[in-house]
VODREN-428695 format. One record per residue (C-alpha): residue number from 1; residue in three letters; x, y negated, z. Coordinates in pm, 1 decimal. Last residue first. Layout:
N
{nr=NUM&rest=ALA&px=X&py=Y&pz=Z} .
...
END
This chain:
282
{nr=282&rest=LYS&px=-22501.5&py=-3430.8&pz=7736.4} .
{nr=281&rest=SER&px=-22286.7&py=-3704.8&pz=7594.4} .
{nr=280&rest=LYS&px=-22321.8&py=-4038.1&pz=7767.1} .
{nr=279&rest=SER&px=-22437.4&py=-4338.8&pz=7574.9} .
{nr=278&rest=THR&px=-22276.2&py=-4661.9&pz=7683.2} .
{nr=277&rest=PRO&px=-22514.3&py=-4931.3&pz=7786.5} .
{nr=276&rest=THR&px=-22529.3&py=-5242.4&pz=7563.9} .
{nr=275&rest=VAL&px=-22716.1&py=-5511.7&pz=7758.6} .
{nr=274&rest=LEU&px=-22646.0&py=-5367.2&pz=8103.9} .
{nr=273&rest=THR&px=-22280.5&py=-5302.8&pz=8023.4} .
{nr=272&rest=PRO&px=-22250.0&py=-5656.9&pz=7890.4} .
{nr=271&rest=LEU&px=-22400.7&py=-5792.0&pz=8216.9} .
{nr=270&rest=ILE&px=-22143.3&py=-5626.5&pz=8448.2} .
{nr=269&rest=ARG&px=-21899.5&py=-5919.2&pz=8444.3} .
{nr=268&rest=TRP&px=-22170.9&py=-6165.5&pz=8538.8} .
{nr=267&rest=GLU&px=-22183.2&py=-6032.2&pz=8895.5} .
{nr=266&rest=PRO&px=-21807.2&py=-6065.9&pz=8958.0} .
{nr=265&rest=TRP&px=-21815.0&py=-6401.0&pz=8774.6} .
{nr=264&rest=LEU&px=-22078.3&py=-6562.2&pz=8997.9} .
{nr=263&rest=TYR&px=-21831.5&py=-6767.6&pz=9202.9} .
{nr=262&rest=ILE&px=-21643.9&py=-6904.2&pz=8903.7} .
{nr=261&rest=SER&px=-21972.3&py=-6912.5&pz=8710.2} .
{nr=260&rest=CYS&px=-22087.5&py=-7201.3&pz=8928.0} .
{nr=259&rest=LEU&px=-21800.6&py=-7419.3&pz=8802.9} .
{nr=258&rest=GLY&px=-21887.6&py=-7341.8&pz=8440.7} .
{nr=257&rest=LEU&px=-22255.6&py=-7408.4&pz=8503.8} .
{nr=256&rest=VAL&px=-22167.9&py=-7747.7&pz=8650.1} .
{nr=255&rest=CYS&px=-21942.6&py=-7822.2&pz=8351.0} .
{nr=254&rest=ALA&px=-22215.8&py=-7719.8&pz=8106.0} .
{nr=253&rest=LEU&px=-22470.8&py=-7933.6&pz=8293.7} .
{nr=252&rest=VAL&px=-22239.8&py=-8234.8&pz=8269.0} .
{nr=251&rest=SER&px=-22193.6&py=-8168.0&pz=7896.7} .
{nr=250&rest=MET&px=-22571.8&py=-8144.9&pz=7851.3} .
{nr=249&rest=LEU&px=-22626.1&py=-8479.9&pz=8022.3} .
{nr=248&rest=LEU&px=-22359.6&py=-8646.4&pz=7809.8} .
{nr=247&rest=MET&px=-22512.2&py=-8487.8&pz=7498.7} .
{nr=246&rest=GLY&px=-22850.3&py=-8642.5&pz=7579.5} .
{nr=245&rest=LEU&px=-22698.1&py=-8980.4&pz=7661.9} .
{nr=244&rest=PHE&px=-22501.7&py=-8983.6&pz=7336.2} .
{nr=243&rest=TRP&px=-22799.1&py=-8877.5&pz=7126.9} .
{nr=242&rest=ASN&px=-23011.3&py=-9150.9&pz=7282.8} .
{nr=241&rest=THR&px=-22740.0&py=-9409.0&pz=7217.5} .
{nr=240&rest=SER&px=-22703.4&py=-9295.4&pz=6856.5} .
{nr=239&rest=VAL&px=-23079.8&py=-9322.9&pz=6800.7} .
{nr=238&rest=THR&px=-23096.6&py=-9668.2&pz=6962.1} .
{nr=237&rest=LYS&px=-22797.7&py=-9792.6&pz=6761.9} .
{nr=236&rest=ARG&px=-22947.1&py=-9667.2&pz=6437.0} .
{nr=235&rest=GLU&px=-23279.3&py=-9834.1&pz=6519.0} .
{nr=234&rest=LYS&px=-23108.2&py=-10161.6&pz=6605.3} .
{nr=233&rest=ASN&px=-22905.5&py=-10148.1&pz=6285.5} .
{nr=232&rest=THR&px=-23220.7&py=-10089.7&pz=6081.1} .
{nr=231&rest=SER&px=-23396.1&py=-10379.2&pz=6255.5} .
{nr=230&rest=CYS&px=-23108.4&py=-10610.6&pz=6170.7} .
{nr=229&rest=ASP&px=-23102.8&py=-10498.4&pz=5807.9} .
{nr=228&rest=SER&px=-23480.9&py=-10548.2&pz=5779.4} .
{nr=227&rest=SER&px=-23449.5&py=-10899.6&pz=5920.6} .
{nr=226&rest=THR&px=-23220.3&py=-10993.8&pz=5634.6} .
{nr=225&rest=THR&px=-22857.9&py=-11095.5&pz=5658.8} .
{nr=224&rest=ALA&px=-22704.6&py=-11291.1&pz=5374.3} .
{nr=223&rest=THR&px=-22363.8&py=-11456.1&pz=5381.1} .
{nr=222&rest=LYS&px=-22232.4&py=-11245.4&pz=5660.5} .
{nr=221&rest=PRO&px=-22031.9&py=-11333.7&pz=5969.4} .
{nr=220&rest=GLU&px=-21924.7&py=-11019.5&pz=6157.7} .
{nr=219&rest=LYS&px=-22081.6&py=-10979.6&pz=6501.0} .
{nr=218&rest=SER&px=-22355.5&py=-10736.6&pz=6393.6} .
{nr=217&rest=ASP&px=-22107.9&py=-10533.0&pz=6190.2} .
{nr=216&rest=ILE&px=-21881.3&py=-10490.3&pz=6493.2} .
{nr=215&rest=ASN&px=-22168.2&py=-10376.9&pz=6716.0} .
{nr=214&rest=ILE&px=-22285.9&py=-10129.3&pz=6450.5} .
{nr=213&rest=ASN&px=-21932.1&py=-9995.5&pz=6411.2} .
{nr=212&rest=GLN&px=-21901.7&py=-9945.5&pz=6787.5} .
{nr=211&rest=ILE&px=-22235.2&py=-9761.8&pz=6808.3} .
{nr=210&rest=VAL&px=-22130.8&py=-9529.5&pz=6526.4} .
{nr=209&rest=LYS&px=-21795.4&py=-9469.1&pz=6696.8} .
{nr=208&rest=LEU&px=-21979.0&py=-9385.4&pz=7018.3} .
{nr=207&rest=GLN&px=-22183.2&py=-9125.7&pz=6830.4} .
{nr=206&rest=ARG&px=-21865.3&py=-8972.8&pz=6690.4} .
{nr=205&rest=PHE&px=-21707.4&py=-8954.8&pz=7036.2} .
{nr=204&rest=MET&px=-22021.9&py=-8792.1&pz=7172.9} .
{nr=203&rest=LEU&px=-21977.0&py=-8508.2&pz=6921.6} .
{nr=202&rest=VAL&px=-21623.2&py=-8445.1&pz=7047.7} .
{nr=201&rest=VAL&px=-21743.0&py=-8466.1&pz=7408.8} .
{nr=200&rest=LEU&px=-22019.3&py=-8214.1&pz=7330.6} .
{nr=199&rest=ILE&px=-21764.4&py=-7969.3&pz=7192.0} .
{nr=198&rest=LEU&px=-21555.0&py=-8015.2&pz=7506.7} .
{nr=197&rest=ALA&px=-21857.1&py=-7931.5&pz=7724.3} .
{nr=196&rest=THR&px=-21921.5&py=-7617.5&pz=7518.6} .
{nr=195&rest=ASP&px=-21556.7&py=-7519.0&pz=7567.0} .
{nr=194&rest=PHE&px=-21619.5&py=-7571.9&pz=7939.3} .
{nr=193&rest=CYS&px=-21910.4&py=-7329.6&pz=7937.5} .
{nr=192&rest=ALA&px=-21736.8&py=-7065.7&pz=7724.0} .
{nr=191&rest=SER&px=-21432.3&py=-7069.2&pz=7951.3} .
{nr=190&rest=ALA&px=-21655.7&py=-7056.9&pz=8259.2} .
{nr=189&rest=PRO&px=-21803.0&py=-6732.9&pz=8124.9} .
{nr=188&rest=VAL&px=-21448.0&py=-6581.5&pz=8138.8} .
{nr=187&rest=SER&px=-21378.6&py=-6660.9&pz=8504.8} .
{nr=186&rest=GLY&px=-21005.0&py=-6608.5&pz=8563.9} .
{nr=185&rest=SER&px=-21005.2&py=-6793.0&pz=8897.4} .
{nr=184&rest=LYS&px=-20674.9&py=-6979.0&pz=8850.8} .
{nr=183&rest=HIS&px=-20758.2&py=-7114.1&pz=8505.9} .
{nr=182&rest=VAL&px=-21106.4&py=-7205.4&pz=8630.4} .
{nr=181&rest=ARG&px=-20953.0&py=-7446.0&pz=8882.1} .
{nr=180&rest=SER&px=-20735.5&py=-7606.0&pz=8614.1} .
{nr=179&rest=THR&px=-21051.8&py=-7622.6&pz=8402.9} .
{nr=178&rest=LEU&px=-21200.0&py=-7883.0&pz=8636.5} .
{nr=177&rest=LEU&px=-20901.1&py=-8116.5&pz=8613.8} .
{nr=176&rest=VAL&px=-20893.8&py=-8080.8&pz=8235.0} .
{nr=175&rest=ILE&px=-21268.4&py=-8151.7&pz=8220.5} .
{nr=174&rest=VAL&px=-21217.2&py=-8477.2&pz=8411.9} .
{nr=173&rest=SER&px=-20939.0&py=-8576.1&pz=8173.2} .
{nr=172&rest=THR&px=-21171.8&py=-8502.4&pz=7880.5} .
{nr=171&rest=MET&px=-21422.3&py=-8757.7&pz=8008.7} .
{nr=170&rest=CYS&px=-21155.1&py=-9024.1&pz=8058.9} .
{nr=169&rest=VAL&px=-20999.6&py=-8965.7&pz=7716.3} .
{nr=168&rest=CYS&px=-21350.3&py=-8971.4&pz=7566.5} .
{nr=167&rest=ALA&px=-21406.8&py=-9320.0&pz=7709.8} .
{nr=166&rest=LEU&px=-21071.4&py=-9436.5&pz=7569.6} .
{nr=165&rest=SER&px=-21162.7&py=-9302.2&pz=7226.1} .
{nr=164&rest=PRO&px=-21491.2&py=-9493.3&pz=7226.6} .
{nr=163&rest=TRP&px=-21334.4&py=-9811.4&pz=7378.4} .
{nr=162&rest=PRO&px=-21103.8&py=-9890.6&pz=7087.1} .
{nr=161&rest=TRP&px=-21095.7&py=-10272.9&pz=7147.9} .
{nr=160&rest=LYS&px=-21100.4&py=-10453.4&pz=6815.8} .
{nr=159&rest=TRP&px=-20802.4&py=-10687.1&pz=6806.1} .
{nr=158&rest=LYS&px=-20799.4&py=-11029.9&pz=6644.0} .
{nr=157&rest=HIS&px=-20481.3&py=-11211.9&pz=6553.3} .
{nr=156&rest=LYS&px=-20455.6&py=-11587.4&pz=6566.4} .
{nr=155&rest=GLY&px=-20360.2&py=-11809.5&pz=6272.5} .
{nr=154&rest=SER&px=-20558.7&py=-12112.3&pz=6379.2} .
{nr=153&rest=ASP&px=-20815.7&py=-12343.0&pz=6222.4} .
{nr=152&rest=ARG&px=-20775.8&py=-12245.8&pz=5858.3} .
{nr=151&rest=SER&px=-20793.4&py=-11881.1&pz=5941.6} .
{nr=150&rest=THR&px=-20538.3&py=-11607.0&pz=5920.5} .
{nr=149&rest=ARG&px=-20653.7&py=-11266.0&pz=6030.1} .
{nr=148&rest=TRP&px=-20414.4&py=-10999.5&pz=6146.9} .
{nr=147&rest=GLN&px=-20604.7&py=-10685.7&pz=6213.5} .
{nr=146&rest=TRP&px=-20520.9&py=-10433.9&pz=6482.0} .
{nr=145&rest=LYS&px=-20794.0&py=-10172.8&pz=6442.3} .
{nr=144&rest=SER&px=-20561.5&py=-9924.1&pz=6271.6} .
{nr=143&rest=VAL&px=-20284.0&py=-9933.5&pz=6532.0} .
{nr=142&rest=CYS&px=-20502.8&py=-9929.2&pz=6843.2} .
{nr=141&rest=ASP&px=-20737.9&py=-9680.2&pz=6680.3} .
{nr=140&rest=TRP&px=-20450.9&py=-9439.3&pz=6613.6} .
{nr=139&rest=VAL&px=-20327.0&py=-9482.5&pz=6971.4} .
{nr=138&rest=PHE&px=-20673.9&py=-9398.7&pz=7104.7} .
{nr=137&rest=PHE&px=-20713.0&py=-9105.8&pz=6865.9} .
{nr=136&rest=THR&px=-20372.3&py=-8982.4&pz=6983.3} .
{nr=135&rest=VAL&px=-20502.9&py=-8989.1&pz=7340.7} .
{nr=134&rest=PHE&px=-20811.8&py=-8806.2&pz=7215.8} .
{nr=133&rest=ILE&px=-20594.6&py=-8535.4&pz=7060.2} .
{nr=132&rest=LEU&px=-20380.3&py=-8505.5&pz=7372.6} .
{nr=131&rest=LEU&px=-20698.4&py=-8448.7&pz=7576.2} .
{nr=130&rest=VAL&px=-20811.9&py=-8188.0&pz=7323.9} .
{nr=129&rest=ILE&px=-20478.2&py=-8009.3&pz=7374.0} .
{nr=128&rest=ARG&px=-20520.9&py=-8016.1&pz=7751.6} .
{nr=127&rest=SER&px=-20874.6&py=-7877.0&pz=7721.9} .
{nr=126&rest=GLU&px=-20748.9&py=-7608.3&pz=7483.8} .
{nr=125&rest=PRO&px=-20492.6&py=-7482.9&pz=7734.9} .
{nr=124&rest=HIS&px=-20730.6&py=-7489.9&pz=8037.6} .
{nr=123&rest=PRO&px=-21025.5&py=-7305.6&pz=7884.3} .
{nr=122&rest=THR&px=-20902.1&py=-6953.8&pz=7973.4} .
{nr=121&rest=PRO&px=-20961.4&py=-6632.0&pz=7783.5} .
{nr=120&rest=SER&px=-20771.9&py=-6315.7&pz=7892.9} .
{nr=119&rest=GLU&px=-20628.2&py=-6179.4&pz=7569.1} .
{nr=118&rest=LEU&px=-20834.4&py=-6029.2&pz=7293.2} .
{nr=117&rest=GLU&px=-20706.8&py=-5762.7&pz=7056.9} .
{nr=116&rest=SER&px=-20695.0&py=-5751.4&pz=6679.4} .
{nr=115&rest=THR&px=-20752.8&py=-5432.4&pz=6481.7} .
{nr=114&rest=LEU&px=-20488.6&py=-5358.1&pz=6220.2} .
{nr=113&rest=GLY&px=-20521.6&py=-5435.9&pz=5848.0} .
{nr=112&rest=LEU&px=-20146.3&py=-5450.5&pz=5799.2} .
{nr=111&rest=ARG&px=-20096.6&py=-5811.3&pz=5691.1} .
{nr=110&rest=LYS&px=-20395.4&py=-5985.0&pz=5851.4} .
{nr=109&rest=SER&px=-20407.6&py=-5757.7&pz=6154.5} .
{nr=108&rest=GLN&px=-20036.5&py=-5813.1&pz=6211.2} .
{nr=107&rest=GLU&px=-20071.7&py=-6191.9&pz=6188.9} .
{nr=106&rest=VAL&px=-20358.0&py=-6198.5&pz=6438.1} .
{nr=105&rest=ASN&px=-20200.8&py=-5948.4&pz=6677.2} .
{nr=104&rest=ALA&px=-20345.4&py=-6115.3&pz=6988.8} .
{nr=103&rest=ILE&px=-20650.0&py=-6339.8&pz=7007.1} .
{nr=102&rest=ASP&px=-20689.6&py=-6593.9&pz=7289.5} .
{nr=101&rest=ALA&px=-20729.8&py=-6901.5&pz=7073.0} .
{nr=100&rest=SER&px=-20424.6&py=-7123.8&pz=7129.5} .
{nr=99&rest=ARG&px=-20343.3&py=-7107.9&pz=6758.6} .
{nr=98&rest=ILE&px=-20649.7&py=-7313.7&pz=6671.7} .
{nr=97&rest=LEU&px=-20571.6&py=-7584.8&pz=6925.0} .
{nr=96&rest=LEU&px=-20205.6&py=-7590.2&pz=6826.5} .
{nr=95&rest=PHE&px=-20302.2&py=-7630.5&pz=6461.9} .
{nr=94&rest=TYR&px=-20535.1&py=-7916.5&pz=6550.4} .
{nr=93&rest=PHE&px=-20253.4&py=-8075.5&pz=6751.3} .
{nr=92&rest=ILE&px=-20032.6&py=-8057.5&pz=6442.4} .
{nr=91&rest=VAL&px=-20312.4&py=-8221.5&pz=6242.6} .
{nr=90&rest=LEU&px=-20319.3&py=-8507.7&pz=6492.2} .
{nr=89&rest=VAL&px=-19942.0&py=-8555.0&pz=6477.9} .
{nr=88&rest=VAL&px=-19955.1&py=-8566.7&pz=6096.9} .
{nr=87&rest=ASP&px=-20223.3&py=-8835.2&pz=6106.1} .
{nr=86&rest=LEU&px=-20020.8&py=-9028.3&pz=6364.2} .
{nr=85&rest=LEU&px=-19725.1&py=-9030.1&pz=6125.1} .
{nr=84&rest=ALA&px=-19948.4&py=-9152.7&pz=5842.4} .
{nr=83&rest=LEU&px=-20076.6&py=-9429.7&pz=6068.7} .
{nr=82&rest=TRP&px=-19719.9&py=-9532.9&pz=6145.3} .
{nr=81&rest=ALA&px=-19630.4&py=-9538.8&pz=5775.3} .
{nr=80&rest=ALA&px=-19939.7&py=-9740.7&pz=5684.4} .
{nr=79&rest=ARG&px=-19859.4&py=-9997.8&pz=5953.2} .
{nr=78&rest=GLY&px=-19514.3&py=-10056.9&pz=5811.1} .
{nr=77&rest=PHE&px=-19194.1&py=-9888.4&pz=5925.9} .
{nr=76&rest=PRO&px=-19088.4&py=-9735.4&pz=5593.6} .
{nr=75&rest=LYS&px=-19246.8&py=-10026.5&pz=5401.6} .
{nr=74&rest=GLU&px=-19479.6&py=-9917.1&pz=5125.3} .
{nr=73&rest=GLU&px=-19763.0&py=-10160.2&pz=5195.7} .
{nr=72&rest=ASP&px=-20084.4&py=-10109.3&pz=5006.9} .
{nr=71&rest=LEU&px=-20295.4&py=-10062.8&pz=5316.0} .
{nr=70&rest=LYS&px=-20653.3&py=-10161.0&pz=5253.0} .
{nr=69&rest=GLN&px=-20854.8&py=-9972.3&pz=5509.9} .
{nr=68&rest=LYS&px=-21229.3&py=-9910.1&pz=5486.6} .
{nr=67&rest=GLU&px=-21196.1&py=-9599.2&pz=5269.3} .
{nr=66&rest=ILE&px=-20930.4&py=-9454.7&pz=5499.6} .
{nr=65&rest=SER&px=-21151.4&py=-9498.2&pz=5805.8} .
{nr=64&rest=ASN&px=-21442.7&py=-9318.1&pz=5640.1} .
{nr=63&rest=ARG&px=-21213.9&py=-9032.8&pz=5534.2} .
{nr=62&rest=TRP&px=-21070.4&py=-9001.9&pz=5885.6} .
{nr=61&rest=GLY&px=-21415.3&py=-8983.3&pz=6042.2} .
{nr=60&rest=PHE&px=-21521.2&py=-8717.7&pz=5792.3} .
{nr=59&rest=TRP&px=-21211.9&py=-8506.6&pz=5858.0} .
{nr=58&rest=SER&px=-21223.7&py=-8561.3&pz=6233.0} .
{nr=57&rest=THR&px=-21578.9&py=-8433.4&pz=6245.4} .
{nr=56&rest=TRP&px=-21485.0&py=-8111.6&pz=6064.4} .
{nr=55&rest=VAL&px=-21154.3&py=-8057.0&pz=6247.5} .
{nr=54&rest=LEU&px=-21319.9&py=-8103.8&pz=6587.5} .
{nr=53&rest=ILE&px=-21623.9&py=-7895.1&pz=6493.6} .
{nr=52&rest=THR&px=-21405.7&py=-7606.4&pz=6374.0} .
{nr=51&rest=ALA&px=-21170.1&py=-7619.7&pz=6673.5} .
{nr=50&rest=LEU&px=-21462.0&py=-7615.0&pz=6918.5} .
{nr=49&rest=LEU&px=-21624.9&py=-7329.0&pz=6726.2} .
{nr=48&rest=LEU&px=-21295.4&py=-7139.2&pz=6749.7} .
{nr=47&rest=HIS&px=-21293.0&py=-7180.8&pz=7128.2} .
{nr=46&rest=MET&px=-21661.8&py=-7089.0&pz=7148.2} .
{nr=45&rest=ALA&px=-21584.6&py=-6766.0&pz=6961.5} .
{nr=44&rest=VAL&px=-21296.5&py=-6695.1&pz=7201.4} .
{nr=43&rest=ALA&px=-21530.1&py=-6730.0&pz=7500.1} .
{nr=42&rest=LEU&px=-21797.8&py=-6512.1&pz=7337.7} .
{nr=41&rest=LYS&px=-21542.5&py=-6242.1&pz=7259.4} .
{nr=40&rest=ASP&px=-21421.0&py=-6237.5&pz=7618.6} .
{nr=39&rest=TRP&px=-21778.3&py=-6220.3&pz=7750.3} .
{nr=38&rest=SER&px=-21848.5&py=-5920.2&pz=7528.9} .
{nr=37&rest=TRP&px=-22037.4&py=-5839.9&pz=7210.9} .
{nr=36&rest=LEU&px=-21950.2&py=-5618.5&pz=6910.8} .
{nr=35&rest=PRO&px=-21703.9&py=-5411.4&pz=7109.2} .
{nr=34&rest=ASN&px=-21452.1&py=-5421.6&pz=6946.8} .
{nr=33&rest=VAL&px=-21241.6&py=-5689.3&pz=6776.8} .
{nr=32&rest=THR&px=-21226.2&py=-5687.9&pz=6397.0} .
{nr=31&rest=THR&px=-21458.8&py=-5988.4&pz=6367.9} .
{nr=30&rest=LEU&px=-21218.5&py=-6195.3&pz=6578.0} .
{nr=29&rest=ALA&px=-20940.7&py=-6147.5&pz=6321.8} .
{nr=28&rest=ALA&px=-21163.4&py=-6288.7&pz=6048.1} .
{nr=27&rest=VAL&px=-21242.6&py=-6587.7&pz=6269.0} .
{nr=26&rest=PHE&px=-20871.2&py=-6635.8&pz=6332.4} .
{nr=25&rest=ILE&px=-20787.3&py=-6632.8&pz=5961.6} .
{nr=24&rest=ALA&px=-21077.1&py=-6866.2&pz=5876.8} .
{nr=23&rest=ILE&px=-20956.4&py=-7115.1&pz=6137.9} .
{nr=22&rest=GLN&px=-20609.3&py=-7109.4&pz=5981.1} .
{nr=21&rest=ALA&px=-20756.6&py=-7176.2&pz=5638.0} .
{nr=20&rest=VAL&px=-20946.2&py=-7475.3&pz=5775.2} .
{nr=19&rest=CYS&px=-20626.7&py=-7610.2&pz=5931.0} .
{nr=18&rest=LEU&px=-20439.4&py=-7565.3&pz=5602.7} .
{nr=17&rest=SER&px=-20710.7&py=-7765.0&pz=5425.3} .
{nr=16&rest=PHE&px=-20662.4&py=-8045.1&pz=5677.1} .
{nr=15&rest=LEU&px=-20289.4&py=-8052.3&pz=5599.0} .
{nr=14&rest=PHE&px=-20360.0&py=-8085.1&pz=5225.9} .
{nr=13&rest=GLN&px=-20600.4&py=-8371.9&pz=5290.2} .
{nr=12&rest=VAL&px=-20327.9&py=-8537.4&pz=5499.2} .
{nr=11&rest=PHE&px=-20085.0&py=-8533.9&pz=5205.3} .
{nr=10&rest=ASP&px=-20335.7&py=-8653.6&pz=4946.5} .
{nr=9&rest=LYS&px=-20456.0&py=-8940.9&pz=5166.6} .
{nr=8&rest=ARG&px=-20104.6&py=-9053.3&pz=5259.6} .
{nr=7&rest=TYR&px=-19998.3&py=-9067.2&pz=4897.9} .
{nr=6&rest=SER&px=-20315.7&py=-9260.4&pz=4809.8} .
{nr=5&rest=THR&px=-20263.3&py=-9503.5&pz=5100.1} .
{nr=4&rest=ALA&px=-19902.0&py=-9572.8&pz=5005.0} .
{nr=3&rest=ASN&px=-19995.9&py=-9699.0&pz=4660.1} .
{nr=2&rest=ALA&px=-20000.8&py=-9507.1&pz=4335.0} .
{nr=1&rest=MET&px=-19812.4&py=-9670.6&pz=4053.1} .
END
């Protein structure tokens, strides 16, 4: 008889596939928007890229976590049931993130072959949704990392502090505060800049998870640990740390550029007309 983990895995895999299909629908709708290039189209494309990277990285992270867990419990209020509920909540947030892309008439264009239209892009809705996703990541880590370990000396429980998700919650909260200012200004380039910053935060989260796993593995007692394994872990940690610092710097620069674009938006608005001038009939 299949255990609770296999049921949960099949169900969440199906939900992830629905998210990918939804992204494909919105990308197809974006390709029907004219003109070929505009600031609005760039902002919406960055929004969909954010959703794609978040779903993609979350899928691989979720699969790795599932393989490490051994949850055979079938209790309705057991740890496996709560994790399954959090998985569903996360996928719902992914759907909300995809659906918040500023494209109108998506369903009509899919059924009737009509041309989709773009709404006024703003990064504030997706930044709030990403913040909710990282908060759910934090709760998910709190539940999944809680491990009850019985030892001969004492039956104490050991908890692995989920600092990567908490750090990303703090970084995303700062972006949410900044995007609230952009939401009032209506700067379209700022939307693309802050979506870029959110993408970098998502990638930083994965690098922090790698660093956390290396720290945990180094503290776990092992029967045989060679010097080559230790050097490999140190190299992996150094590479992940360098990637994290580089992406942190780029995310800060993206936020600064997004704030600057609020004041430069009247000048930036005319750039598409300079790149693709309209031909006048003689």
